[in-house]
C-alpha positions in Angstrom: -95.9 -53.5 19.5 -96.3 -49.6 19.4 -94.0 -49.1 22.4 -91.3 -51.2 20.5 -91.6 -49.0 17.5 -91.2 -45.9 19.5 -88.1 -47.2 21.2 -86.5 -47.6 17.9 -87.6 -44.5 16.4 -86.1 -43.0 19.6 -82.8 -44.7 19.3 -82.6 -43.8 15.7 -83.1 -40.2 16.4 -80.6 -40.4 19.1 -78.1 -41.9 16.8 -79.0 -39.5 14.1 -78.3 -36.7 16.5 -75.1 -38.0 17.5 -74.0 -38.5 13.8 -74.9 -34.9 13.0 -73.1 -34.0 16.0 -70.1 -35.9 14.9 -70.3 -34.4 11.5 -70.5 -30.9 12.9 -67.4 -31.5 15.0 -65.6 -33.0 12.1 -66.5 -30.0 10.0 -65.2 -27.7 12.6 -62.0 -29.9 12.9 -61.5 -29.9 9.3 -61.6 -26.0 9.3 -59.2 -25.9 12.1 -56.7 -28.1 10.3 -57.2 -26.5 7.0 -56.5 -23.0 8.5 -53.3 -24.2 10.0 -50.2 -24.1 8.2 -48.2 -26.2 10.7 -48.2 -29.8 9.9 -47.3 -31.0 13.5 -50.5 -29.1 14.8 -52.7 -30.7 12.2 -51.5 -34.2 13.0 -52.0 -33.5 16.7 -55.4 -32.3 16.0 -56.2 -35.4 13.9 -54.9 -38.0 16.2 -56.5 -36.5 19.5 -60.0 -36.2 17.7 -60.1 -39.9 17.2 -61.4 -40.7 20.4 -64.5 -38.6 19.8 -65.6 -40.8 17.1 -64.6 -44.3 18.3 -62.5 -45.9 21.0 -59.4 -46.7 19.1 -56.3 -47.6 21.4 -53.9 -47.2 18.7 -54.0 -44.2 16.2 -50.9 -43.3 14.2 -50.1 -41.3 11.1 -47.3 -42.6 8.8 -45.8 -40.0 6.2 -43.9 -41.3 3.3 -41.2 -38.6 3.8 -41.1 -38.5 7.7 -42.4 -41.9 8.9 -44.5 -42.4 12.2 -46.0 -39.2 13.7 -47.0 -39.0 17.4 -49.1 -42.5 17.8 -51.7 -42.4 20.5 -50.9 -45.6 22.3 -50.2 -45.8 26.1 -48.0 -48.8 25.5 -44.4 -49.0 24.0 -45.3 -49.4 20.2 -41.8 -50.0 18.8 -42.6 -53.5 18.1 -45.9 -52.7 16.7 -44.3 -50.3 14.3 -41.9 -52.8 13.2 -44.9 -55.2 12.5 -46.6 -52.6 10.5 -43.8 -51.0 8.7 -43.5 -53.8 5.9 -47.2 -54.0 5.5 -47.3 -50.3 4.9 -44.5 -50.4 2.2 -46.6 -53.1 0.4 -49.7 -51.3 0.3 -50.9 -49.3 -2.4 -52.1 -45.6 -2.6 -55.6 -46.9 -1.6 -54.5 -48.3 1.8 -56.1 -51.3 3.3 -56.5 -54.0 6.1 -53.3 -54.4 8.1 -52.5 -57.6 10.4 -51.8 -56.5 13.8 -51.1 -59.0 16.7 -52.4 -57.0 19.5 -55.6 -55.8 18.1 -58.2 -57.7 16.0 -59.1 -54.9 13.8 -56.4 -52.4 12.0 -56.7 -50.5 9.0 -54.5 -47.9 7.0 -56.6 -45.2 5.4 -54.6 -43.2 2.8 -53.7 -39.7 3.2 -54.2 -38.0 -0.1 -53.3 -34.5 -1.4 -54.4 -32.7 -4.6 -51.5 -34.4 -6.4 -50.2 -37.2 -4.7 -50.4 -39.8 -1.9 -48.5 -38.6 1.1 -49.1 -41.5 3.8 -51.4 -43.5 5.8 -53.7 -42.9 8.8 -53.6 -46.0 10.9 -56.2 -47.0 13.4 -56.5 -50.1 15.6 -59.2 -51.4 18.0 -60.5 -54.5 19.9 -63.6 -54.8 17.8 -64.5 -53.3 14.4 -66.3 -50.1 14.4 -69.6 -49.5 13.1 -70.1 -48.5 9.5 -71.1 -44.9 10.6 -67.9 -44.9 12.9 -65.7 -46.1 10.1 -67.3 -43.4 7.9 -66.3 -40.7 10.3 -62.8 -42.1 10.7 -62.4 -42.3 6.9 -63.6 -38.7 6.6 -61.3 -37.6 9.3 -58.4 -39.2 7.3 -59.4 -37.6 4.1 -59.6 -33.9 5.8 -56.4 -34.7 7.5 -54.6 -35.5 4.2 -56.1 -32.5 2.5 -55.0 -30.2 5.4 -51.4 -31.7 5.4 -51.3 -31.3 1.5 -52.4 -27.6 1.9 -49.9 -27.0 4.6 -47.2 -28.5 2.5 -48.3 -26.3 -0.5 -48.5 -23.4 1.6 -45.0 -24.0 3.0 -43.7 -24.3 -0.6 -45.2 -21.1 -1.7 -43.7 -19.4 1.6 -40.5 -20.9 0.6 -40.7 -19.7 -2.9 -41.8 -16.4 -1.9 -38.9 -16.1 0.6 -36.5 -17.4 -2.0 -38.0 -14.7 -4.6 -37.6 -12.2 -1.8 -33.9 -12.9 -1.1 -33.3 -13.0 -5.0 -34.7 -9.6 -5.3 -32.7 -8.4 -2.4 -29.7 -9.9 -3.9 -30.5 -8.4 -7.2 -31.1 -5.0 -5.8 -27.7 -5.2 -3.8 -26.1 -6.3 -7.1 -27.6 -3.3 -9.0 -26.6 -1.0 -6.2 -23.0 -2.4 -6.1 -22.8 -2.1 -9.9 -24.0 1.3 -10.0 -21.5 2.2 -7.1 -18.7 0.7 -9.0 -19.7 2.4 -12.0 -19.6 5.6 -10.2 -16.4 4.8 -8.7 -14.9 3.9 -12.3 -16.5 6.9 -13.6 -15.0 9.2 -11.2 -11.4 7.9 -11.1 -11.5 7.9 -14.7 -12.3 11.6 -14.8 -9.4 12.4 -12.4 -7.0 10.4 -14.3 -8.3 12.1 -17.7 -8.3 15.4 -16.3 -4.8 15.2 -14.5 -6.2 16.2 -11.1 -3.4 14.3 -9.5 -3.0 13.1 -6.0 -5.2 15.8 -4.3 -7.9 14.9 -6.8 -7.8 11.1 -6.0 -7.9 11.8 -2.4 -10.7 14.1 -2.5 -12.7 11.8 -4.8 -12.1 8.7 -2.2 -13.1 10.8 0.7 -16.4 11.8 -1.1 -17.1 8.2 -2.1 -16.4 6.7 1.4 -17.1 9.6 3.6 -13.7 8.8 5.5 -10.8 11.0 5.8 -8.1 10.0 3.1 -4.2 10.1 3.4 -1.7 9.6 0.5 1.8 9.0 1.7 5.0 8.1 -0.1 6.6 5.0 0.5 8.6 6.4 3.7 5.3 7.6 5.4 5.5 11.3 4.3 2.2 12.9 3.8 1.6 13.8 0.0 -2.1 14.5 0.2 -5.0 14.6 2.7 -8.7 15.0 2.2 -11.4 15.1 4.9 -11.3 16.6 8.4 -8.8 16.5 11.2 -5.5 16.2 9.5 -3.0 15.7 12.1 -0.3 18.3 12.6 2.3 17.4 13.0 1.6 14.2 10.8 2.5 11.2 12.6 5.2 8.7 11.1 6.2 5.3 11.9 9.7 4.2 12.4 11.4 2.5 9.4 11.0 -1.0 10.6 7.4 -0.8 11.4 6.7 0.9 8.1 8.5 -1.5 6.2 6.6 -4.5 7.9 3.3 -2.9 7.0 4.4 -2.4 3.3 5.4 -6.1 3.2 2.1 -7.2 4.7 0.2 -5.2 2.0 2.2 -6.6 -0.9 1.7 -10.3 0.5 -2.1 -9.9 1.2 -2.6 -8.6 -2.3 -5.5 -6.5 -1.0 -6.0 -3.5 1.5 -5.2 -4.4 5.2 -5.9 -3.1 8.7 -3.3 -1.6 10.9 -3.5 1.2 13.2 -7.0 2.5 12.8 -6.5 2.6 9.1 -7.5 0.5 5.8 -4.3 0.9 3.5 -3.3 -0.2 0.1 0.0 0.1 -1.6 0.5 1.5 -5.1 3.1 -0.6 -6.7 2.7 -0.3 -10.5 6.3 -1.8 -10.9 8.3 -4.1 -8.7 8.9 -1.4 -6.0 6.2 0.5 -3.9 5.7 4.0 -4.7 3.0 5.2 -2.3 0.4 4.0 0.1 -3.5 5.1 -0.2 -5.3 4.8 3.3 -8.6 5.4 4.7 -8.8 6.7 8.2 -11.0 4.4 10.0 -10.5 3.9 13.5 -14.0 2.4 14.2 -13.6 -0.1 11.3 -16.9 1.1 9.6 -15.5 0.7 6.0 -17.3 -2.0 4.2 -17.0 -3.8 1.0 -18.0 -0.9 -1.1 -15.3 1.4 0.7 -12.8 -1.3 -0.1 -13.6 -1.4 -3.8 -13.1 2.4 -4.0 -10.0 2.1 -2.1 -8.7 -0.5 -4.4 -9.7 1.7 -7.6 -8.1 4.7 -6.0 -4.9 2.6 -5.5 -5.0 1.7 -9.1 -5.4 5.3 -10.4 -2.7 6.5 -7.7 -0.3 3.7 -9.0 -0.8 5.1 -12.6 -0.4 8.8 -11.4 2.9 7.9 -9.4 4.3 5.9 -12.5 3.5 9.0 -14.6 5.1 11.4 -12.3 8.2 9.1 -12.0 8.4 8.8 -15.7 8.3 12.7 -16.1 10.9 13.2 -13.4 13.0 10.5 -15.0 12.6 12.2 -18.4 13.4 15.6 -16.9 16.2 14.1 -15.2 17.8 12.9 -18.3 17.2 16.2 -20.4 18.8 18.1 -17.3 21.8 15.7 -17.2 22.3 15.7 -21.0 22.1 19.5 -21.2 24.4 20.1 -18.2 26.8 17.5 -19.8 26.9 19.3 -23.1 27.4 22.8 -21.3 30.3 21.4 -19.0 31.9 19.9 -22.0 31.5 23.0 -24.2 29.6 21.2 -27.1 26.3 22.7 -26.5 24.8 24.4 -29.6 22.1 27.1 -30.1 19.4 24.6 -29.3 20.8 24.3 -25.7 19.2 27.8 -24.9 15.9 26.5 -26.1 15.9 23.3 -24.2 17.1 25.2 -21.1 14.0 27.4 -21.4 11.7 24.4 -21.9 13.2 23.2 -18.5 12.3 26.4 -16.9 16.0 27.8 -17.1 17.3 31.1 -18.6 20.9 30.5 -19.9 21.0 34.1 -20.9 21.8 35.1 -17.4 25.4 34.8 -15.8 25.9 31.3 -14.1 28.6 29.9 -12.2 29.5 26.1 -11.6 29.2 24.8 -8.0 30.7 21.3 -7.1 29.3 19.6 -3.9 31.9 16.9 -2.8 31.2 14.5 0.1 34.3 14.0 2.3 35.0 10.3 2.5 33.1 7.6 0.8 29.3 8.1 0.4 27.4 4.7 0.8 24.4 6.0 -1.1 25.1 8.6 -3.9 21.3 8.7 -4.9 20.5 9.9 -1.6 23.4 12.4 -1.4 22.3 13.8 -4.8 18.6 14.3 -4.1 19.7 15.7 -0.5 21.9 18.2 -2.5 19.1 19.0 -5.0 16.5 19.7 -2.3 19.2 22.0 -0.5 19.7 23.7 -3.8 16.2 24.4 -4.5 15.6 25.6 -0.9 18.5 28.1 -1.3 17.1 29.0 -4.6 20.3 28.3 -6.7 18.5 26.8 -9.7 17.5 23.5 -11.0 20.3 22.4 -13.4 21.8 19.8 -11.2 23.6 16.6 -12.1 25.6 14.0 -10.4 29.0 13.3 -11.8 30.9 10.6 -10.3 31.2 11.0 -6.6 30.0 14.7 -6.8 27.2 16.9 -7.6 27.4 19.8 -10.1 25.1 22.8 -9.9 24.7 25.3 -12.5 23.5 28.4 -10.6 22.4 31.9 -11.7 22.1 33.2 -8.3 24.5 34.6 -5.5 25.6 31.8 -3.1 24.7 32.6 0.4 27.2 30.5 2.1 25.6 30.1 5.4 22.0 29.5 3.9 23.5 27.1 1.4 25.5 25.1 3.7 22.7 25.0 6.5 20.2 23.7 3.8 22.8 20.9 2.8 23.6 19.9 6.5 19.8 19.6 7.2 19.0 17.6 4.1 22.2 15.3 4.1 22.2 15.1 7.8 25.8 15.9 8.6 28.6 18.4 7.8 30.9 16.1 6.0 31.1 17.9 2.7 32.9 20.6 0.7 31.7 23.0 -1.9 33.8 24.5 -4.6 32.5 27.5 -6.6 33.8 28.5 -10.0 33.9 31.8 -11.5 31.1 33.6 -13.3 30.3 32.7 -16.9 29.0 35.4 -19.3 28.1 32.9 -22.0 27.3 29.3 -22.0 30.6 28.5 -23.7 32.4 29.6 -20.4 31.0 26.5 -18.5 33.9 24.4 -18.9 36.1 26.9 -17.4 34.0 27.7 -14.4 33.8 23.8 -14.0 37.3 23.6 -14.1 37.7 26.4 -11.6 35.3 24.9 -9.2 37.3 21.5 -9.4 40.7 23.5 -8.8 39.0 25.3 -5.6 38.2 21.9 -4.2 41.6 20.4 -4.9 43.3 23.4 -3.5 41.0 23.2 -0.4 42.0 19.5 0.1 45.7 20.2 -0.5 45.6 23.1 2.0 44.0 20.6 4.6 41.7 23.4 5.6 37.9 24.2 4.9 37.5 28.2 4.5 33.9 29.7 5.2 32.4 26.7 6.7 33.2 24.2 3.8 32.9 26.5 0.9 35.7 27.9 -1.2 35.3 30.2 -4.2 37.8 30.2 -7.1 37.6 34.0 -7.0 39.0 33.7 -3.3 41.9 31.4 -3.9 44.4 34.4 -3.9 47.9 33.4 -5.2 46.6 30.1 -6.4 44.2 31.7 -8.7 46.9 34.0 -10.0 49.2 31.0 -10.4 46.4 29.1 -12.3 45.6 31.8 -14.7 49.2 32.5 -15.7 49.3 31.6 -19.4 52.9 30.7 -19.4 53.3 27.9 -17.0 56.9 27.2 -18.1 57.8 30.3 -16.2 56.1 29.1 -13.2 57.9 25.6 -13.5 61.2 27.4 -13.8 60.5 29.4 -10.7 59.5 26.3 -8.7 62.7 24.2 -10.1 64.8 27.4 -8.9 63.8 27.1 -5.5 62.6 23.6 -4.7 64.7 21.8 -7.6 66.8 19.7 -5.0 63.9 18.9 -2.9 62.0 17.6 -6.0 64.9 15.4 -7.2 65.5 14.0 -3.7 61.7 13.2 -3.4 61.8 11.7 -6.9 64.8 9.3 -6.1 64.0 8.6 -2.5 60.2 8.5 -2.8 60.2 11.1 0.2 58.0 14.0 0.9 60.3 16.8 1.6 58.6 19.2 -0.7 55.1 18.5 1.0 56.9 18.7 4.4 58.2 22.2 3.7 54.9 23.4 2.2 53.2 22.2 5.3 55.7 23.8 7.7 55.7 27.4 5.9 51.8 27.1 5.5 51.5 26.5 9.4 53.7 29.6 10.0 56.8 27.6 11.1 55.1 26.2 14.2 56.3 22.8 15.0 53.1 21.6 16.8 50.7 22.7 14.3 52.8 21.2 11.4 53.2 17.9 13.0 49.4 17.9 13.6 48.6 18.9 10.1 51.1 16.3 8.5 50.4 13.5 11.2 54.2 12.9 11.8 56.2 13.1 15.0 58.2 16.1 16.2 61.4 14.4 15.9 60.6 13.4 12.2 59.8 17.1 11.4 63.1 18.0 13.0 65.1 15.7 10.9 63.2 16.6 7.7 63.9 20.3 8.2 67.5 19.7 8.7 67.7 17.7 5.6 65.7 20.3 3.6 68.2 22.9 4.9 71.3 20.8 3.7 69.6 20.1 0.2 68.7 23.6 -0.5 71.7 25.2 1.3 69.9 28.3 2.5 68.3 29.4 5.5 64.6 28.7 5.3 63.8 31.1 8.0 65.3 34.1 6.3 62.2 36.2 5.5 63.2 36.8 1.7 63.9 32.9 1.2 61.0 32.1 3.2 58.5 34.1 1.1 60.1 32.6 -2.2 60.0 29.1 -0.8 56.3 29.5 0.3 55.3 31.0 -3.2 57.2 28.2 -4.9 55.6 25.6 -2.7 52.2 27.1 -3.5 53.1 27.2 -7.1 54.1 23.6 -7.1 50.7 22.5 -5.7 49.0 24.4 -8.2 50.9 22.9 -11.1 50.3 19.4 -9.9 46.4 20.0 -9.5 46.5 21.7 -13.0 48.1 18.7 -14.6 46.0 16.3 -12.8 42.7 18.0 -13.9 43.9 18.7 -17.5 41.8 17.2 -20.1 39.8 15.4 -17.5 36.0 15.4 -17.2 34.1 13.0 -14.7 31.3 11.0 -16.4 27.9 11.6 -15.2 26.4 9.3 -12.6 23.0 7.6 -12.9 20.5 8.5 -10.1 17.2 7.3 -9.1 14.7 10.2 -9.4 12.2 8.7 -6.9 14.7 8.8 -3.9 
């Protein structure tokens, strides 16, 4: 009897030691699961530890949001899962016994967190475990639920922390961007209000971005540069490539990259007035640099529009002033207006007329080319376009070679003529000088030659000037009628050109070949006309005395015709684009 009691006591002691050992293991397992923030690792620790407490062939965790997790079963349990799934859905948060065809005992233990039920800890066996074993399994399920809930809470906290960090980073970036944008706005506003111009815009953009900056006109000519390594000579695209780039900028509506540059167009109106570029061959310019470029382009557009408006206003003022002076209607205010334009009308002046030979396709370009040439030759700035000519009121001596070279370089050819009127001591004399410059051009055209490389001075017209200045024109007309009367009548009746033929023949020194070339007629035609002229005049045109009088009469006839054609005639001013 005593031996039996001792055996029971020994078995109870051993069982107690096993329970204590299992509880210690369960405590260690609970600590491991609680310290882990990984749900998958917690589930793996929990499932793999069940055999330490009781031999359960089937162990699985079913989470409400993720379904089955790593069942510990050597068999394919897809059918069992299908069998258990509807029963789990019908269970409450307290769990319960499940019917499992393969095993006689199956239970679903609840997995609970601090706030909600998150799933079930499912175990199955051939026989029902003891009360102690079930206790251990239930405690394991409770600790698994707590560990999973803690892991989820930790994950949420991490997600919240990361979201907060990202929000803080985004907020900091937004603040930095706003501060940068405010700095850009303040810098360019200062440039606009202080009138620092294109150089100020380029310098500010260079300092804001750290990249070299170029400002070009529409055609690719450099207007301003800021930063190191300005190329010399400055590169310039061909017109087709340039136009294609401009159209790309307009269509994009934002800066574009091309040729190692980030470029934007300044187009305050319909037309493009300039281009602002960041020199960025490594493509390092980011969003902030692009914002600075766009702000700079806006200020540049305003500046170019202002300059154009000033140019247009100045051009109108100059044109109106010159028109009044050429018409002789200028009053005392003309002196003050000229002074405001930087011109002293108190000095002696003369009128120059630059006339293209043949039809000029673009009068705007011709006008601005002549204006550049006049400024380079320091001939003054009172310049206007009148019909198909350019009129200059100059207070300087005209250096023929320098002026012609400047015009040729600017225009691109030598297809033009220049007529220069006499000096004007007073503003009232401008109409006379203008008329003289016109007459110089007309006599140059009539002679068919261009003296002094395309420039003819009224003061150098010789006999033409004397004839033009004779007050009694009737005496000249009588002289012309005396010597050329029969030819004039014949031309009027027949529509022929006897007077012009005789004038050309005498001007060419009586040389047949030179005369036929100048008049564009055949040699036989010239012989016939000269024979007819002799018959009509009844004199020997080769007689020195007669020849002198005939040549003088022919020159007088040409002068009278030009004077009659220009009397009371004043070409209207021509509108030009100041931006060309």
